[in-house]
N, C-alpha and C positions, 0 to 999 in steps of 0.2 A: 399574482392572484388567479385562482382558478374559475373557470366560467361552469356554471351550473345549467343544464339544458333541461327544461320542462317539458313533458309531453302534453298536448292539448287533447283532451278527449271529447269536447264539445265546445261549439261556438257558434258565431252568427252566420247569416247567410251573405252571399257576395253583395247584395244590394245594401245590406246594413254596414258592411265595410267600407263602400264606396261613399255612402251617406254620412258616416263618421268623418271620413277624410274632408269631404266637402265642408262640413260645418265646424271642423276642430278649430279655425283661427277666426270663427264669427264670435262677437261678443254677444253674450245672452242666448246663444242657442248652441248647445253641444249635443253630440249623440254619441254617448258612451256605449262600448261594446263590451260583452263579457265573454272571457275565455275559462272553460272549466279545465283545471290542469290537475295531474295525478302527481300527488307529493309522495306517497309510498304505496304499499300493496293495498290497503284498506283505505287510505284517506285522500280526499280531492278536495280542492280549494277553486274560489272563483275569482279571478283577477279582472277588475275592470279598467279599460284603458280607453284612450282616445286616439285614433289613427292619425299619425302625422306623416306618413310616406307608404305608398302601395305601389308595386309593379307585378305584372302578370310573370308567372313562371312559364317560361316558353314551351310550348307544345302539350300543355295539359289544360283543358277548360277548368275554371274554377279555382285555379292554383295561384296563390299570390305569395310575394315576399311582402314584409311589413316592417314598418317601425312605429313604435307608439308611446305614448305618454302615460304612465299608470296614474290612475284616478282614484282609486281606493287602496287602502292597504300599504300605503307609504308614497314615497316620491322615488322619481327615477325614470328611465324609460327602457324598453324592451326592443329585440328585433327578432325576426322568426320568420317561419315558413308556415301557410295554413292552405288546406284544402278545403273550400267551402262546400263542395259536392259530398266529401266523406265527413266534414266537420271535424278534423283531425290536423294535427300538424306539431311543430315544436316552436319553443322561443327562449331566449336566455337575457339576462338583465343585462343592460349595459352600463348603468349607474345608479 
């Protein structure tokens, strides 16, 4: 099975990523985040996720590697890279 990598064209601030991670496993209090992804030349889509893992990308402020569970638009999880300063990055679906 081949993996499809999607480009993130807009997304949350670094604070919102951290807040989503803090409350992902808290019952009754979830903070979802939205990534706008480019599907084709003219089409974009919004994917809503709950961050389950977050690590800093070394040497670059505001850059993160992340894992997340999909909240809207289906089930599964994703992993990717996100630059919160430029609000861009990539992710791929895991399952």
